[in-house]
NUDOSE-955716 format. One record per residue (C-alpha): x, y, z; residue in one letter. Coordinates in pm, whole numbers, always signed. Each point is the difference from the previous one (the first is absolute). Last residue first. Layout:
N
+--------+--------+--------+---------+
|     c1 |     c2 |     c3 | vexdren |
+--------+--------+--------+---------+
|      X |      Y |      Z |       a |
...
+--------+--------+--------+---------+
//
This chain:
177
+--------+--------+--------+---------+
|     c1 |     c2 |     c3 | vexdren |
+--------+--------+--------+---------+
| +11015 |  +6644 |  +4516 |       i |
|    -34 |   +271 |   -258 |       l |
|   -251 |   +287 |     +4 |       g |
|   -137 |    +68 |   -348 |       v |
|   -133 |   +350 |    -77 |       n |
|   -204 |     -3 |   -320 |       i |
|    -51 |   +279 |   -257 |       s |
|   -243 |    -91 |   -282 |       a |
|    -30 |   +107 |   -363 |       s |
|   -276 |    -56 |   -255 |       y |
|    +54 |   +119 |   -357 |       v |
|   -327 |   +113 |   -170 |       g |
|   +145 |   +289 |   -207 |       t |
|   -159 |   +258 |   +236 |       a |
|   +195 |   -163 |   +285 |       t |
|   -129 |   -238 |   +262 |       v |
|   +114 |     +3 |   +362 |       d |
|    +30 |   -247 |   +292 |       l |
|   +185 |   +141 |   +297 |       s |
|   +169 |    -97 |   +323 |       n |
|    -95 |   -366 |    +13 |       l |
|   +160 |   -130 |   +320 |       i |
|   +146 |   -355 |    +48 |       l |
|   +163 |   -116 |   +318 |       t |
|   +214 |   -299 |    +83 |       k |
|   +101 |   -119 |   -343 |       i |
|   +282 |   -247 |    -57 |       t |
|   -238 |   -303 |     -6 |       e |
|   -232 |    +35 |   +304 |       k |
|   -271 |   -209 |   -168 |       n |
|   -244 |   +290 |    +52 |       q |
|   +260 |   +245 |   -129 |       a |
|    +68 |   -210 |   -307 |       m |
|   -375 |    -19 |    -67 |       e |
|    -31 |   +375 |    +26 |       i |
|   +288 |    +37 |   -246 |       l |
|   -179 |   -239 |   -244 |       s |
|   -321 |   +205 |    +40 |       n |
|   +186 |   +327 |    -71 |       i |
|   +152 |   -148 |   -317 |       f |
|   -332 |   -144 |   -121 |       d |
|   -172 |   +342 |    +61 |       d |
|   +270 |   +183 |   -198 |       v |
|    -47 |   -255 |   -282 |       l |
|   -383 |    +38 |    +16 |       i |
|    +27 |   +381 |    -21 |       l |
|   +142 |    -41 |   -346 |       s |
|   +231 |   +241 |   -184 |       d |
|   +259 |    -52 |   +276 |       s |
|   +206 |   +196 |   +252 |       s |
|   +205 |    -83 |   +308 |       v |
|   +156 |   +212 |   +269 |       k |
|   +171 |   -199 |   +283 |       i |
|   +108 |   +149 |   +331 |       l |
|   +214 |   -255 |   +193 |       i |
|    +37 |    -10 |   +373 |       l |
|   +232 |   -179 |   +245 |       g |
|   +248 |   +290 |     +3 |       e |
|    -81 |   +214 |   -296 |       t |
|    -11 |   -104 |   -364 |       f |
|   -177 |   +179 |   -285 |       e |
|   -128 |   -183 |   -303 |       m |
|   -118 |   +161 |   -319 |       s |
|   -211 |    -44 |   -314 |       d |
|    -59 |   -376 |    +26 |       v |
|   -184 |   -102 |   -315 |       s |
|   -306 |   -217 |    -44 |       m |
|    -55 |   -202 |   -316 |       g |
|   +113 |   -333 |   +146 |       v |
|   -113 |    -32 |   +359 |       p |
|   +213 |   +127 |   +287 |       a |
|    +37 |   -288 |   +260 |       k |
|   +368 |    -45 |    -94 |       g |
|    +55 |   +359 |   +100 |       l |
|    -71 |    -96 |   +361 |       i |
|   +220 |   -311 |     -7 |       s |
|   +278 |   +203 |   -174 |       n |
|    -34 |   +273 |   +260 |       v |
|    +36 |   -259 |   +278 |       k |
|   +303 |   -163 |   -156 |       k |
|   +179 |   +336 |    -46 |       y |
|   -100 |   +118 |   +348 |       v |
|   +190 |   -279 |   +173 |       d |
|    -77 |   +130 |   +346 |       n |
|   +306 |    +40 |   +210 |       r |
|    +78 |   -233 |   +291 |       n |
|   +247 |   -240 |   -164 |       e |
|   +173 |   +283 |   -191 |       q |
|    +23 |   +207 |   +317 |       v |
|   +151 |   -290 |   +199 |       v |
|   +253 |    -67 |   -281 |       s |
|    +92 |   +368 |    -15 |       i |
|    +48 |     +4 |   +377 |       n |
|   +232 |   -305 |    -20 |       n |
|   +204 |   +167 |   -278 |       v |
|    +15 |   +325 |   +207 |       r |
|   +115 |   -188 |   +312 |       d |
|   +268 |   -186 |   -202 |       n |
|   +120 |   +333 |   -138 |       i |
|    +17 |   +155 |   +346 |       v |
|   +179 |   -306 |   +138 |       k |
|   +246 |     +7 |   -285 |       l |
|    +75 |   +369 |    +57 |       k |
|    +61 |    -68 |   +372 |       a |
|   +223 |   -296 |    -82 |       e |
|   +195 |   +213 |   -248 |       n |
|    +63 |   +254 |   +270 |       e |
|   +100 |   -275 |   +242 |       r |
|   +241 |   -137 |   -264 |       l |
|   +163 |   +342 |    -35 |       p |
|    +61 |     +9 |   +377 |       v |
|   +114 |   -363 |    +24 |       l |
|   +350 |    +56 |   -151 |       q |
|    +75 |   +272 |   +257 |       s |
|   -116 |   -238 |   +273 |       l |
|   +220 |   -274 |   -138 |       l |
|   +307 |   +224 |     +8 |       s |
|    -77 |   +124 |   +348 |       n |
|    -32 |   -360 |   +123 |       k |
|   +314 |   -104 |   -181 |       q |
|   +197 |   +284 |   +161 |       e |
|   -145 |    -80 |   +339 |       e |
|    +86 |   -369 |    -50 |       i |
|   +357 |    +92 |    -95 |       s |
|    +36 |   +214 |   +319 |       l |
|   -153 |   -286 |   +199 |       s |
|   +230 |   -247 |   -180 |       e |
|   +310 |   +194 |    +97 |       l |
|    -93 |    +10 |   +369 |       r |
|   -101 |   -368 |     +0 |       l |
|   +307 |    -96 |   -188 |       n |
|   +225 |   +180 |   +250 |       l |
|   -188 |   -164 |   +291 |       l |
|    +46 |   -343 |   -156 |       y |
|   +367 |    +60 |    -85 |       i |
|    +61 |   +121 |   +364 |       s |
|   -180 |   -303 |   +142 |       l |
|   +193 |   -240 |   -221 |       s |
|   +335 |   +159 |    +95 |       i |
|    -87 |     +2 |   +364 |       l |
|   -112 |   -369 |     -9 |       l |
|   +314 |   -102 |   -194 |       v |
|   +219 |   +178 |   +255 |       v |
|   -185 |   -162 |   +292 |       l |
|    +33 |   -345 |   -160 |       l |
|   +374 |    +68 |    -59 |       s |
|    +37 |    +99 |   +365 |       g |
|   -191 |   -313 |   +112 |       f |
|   +214 |   -215 |   -222 |       s |
|   +318 |   +166 |   +126 |       a |
|   -110 |    -33 |   +363 |       l |
|    -89 |   -361 |    -49 |       r |
|   +330 |    -72 |   -176 |       f |
|   +189 |   +177 |   +284 |       m |
|   -189 |   -204 |   +258 |       k |
|    +69 |   -320 |   -195 |       l |
|   +363 |    +92 |    -33 |       r |
|    +18 |    +71 |   +376 |       k |
|   -185 |   -325 |    +78 |       k |
|   +239 |   -187 |   -230 |       q |
|   +300 |   +159 |   +184 |       r |
|   -149 |    -89 |   +333 |       l |
|    -56 |   -356 |   -108 |       g |
|   +362 |    -19 |   -113 |       e |
|   +115 |   +130 |   +335 |       a |
|   -241 |   -237 |   +176 |       e |
|   +119 |   -289 |   -206 |       e |
|   +360 |    +80 |    +75 |       k |
|    -80 |    +34 |   +364 |       l |
|   -153 |   -342 |    +13 |       v |
|   +283 |   -172 |   -170 |       l |
|   +259 |    +87 |   +253 |       n |
|   +333 |   -152 |    -79 |       i |
|   +248 |   +140 |   +243 |       e |
|    -62 |   -266 |   +261 |       k |
|   +189 |   -260 |   -192 |       s |
|    -66 |   -360 |    +33 |       m |
+--------+--------+--------+---------+
//
């Protein structure tokens, strides 16, 4: 056999070449990974910077759009408050129309109401009739309403007069509940 054939060295030389190739491949892959990482990072930072400018512009644009809406919101709140206050006032007010109708409903036929004056919680009624009995019946029915606490809280007879022609007139203050 020949001594010149050395299989071990060939394998080591080939193994060294493969190790060099592997080392170069690893360096290239690491380098490409590093390049991709740097490119991605720079794109991310560039987007972040551009988006912050864009976000600021959008923020300013939205704020300028919100200013008229805020004014409308304030007007709407004032209107809603007024509507609610009107509802509260309507619920709490005395329904004078119904109360006056119930009082005038007690007036007997043949008696006339000459005048009515309204103040807060008080009505001044002037009535007249040819018969004192009709005036008496009206006053008695108002007294009965006051005793039953139906719309009348206080009842004051201001005057009871008779004219030369025999017409009787009365002036009555009615305090409403």
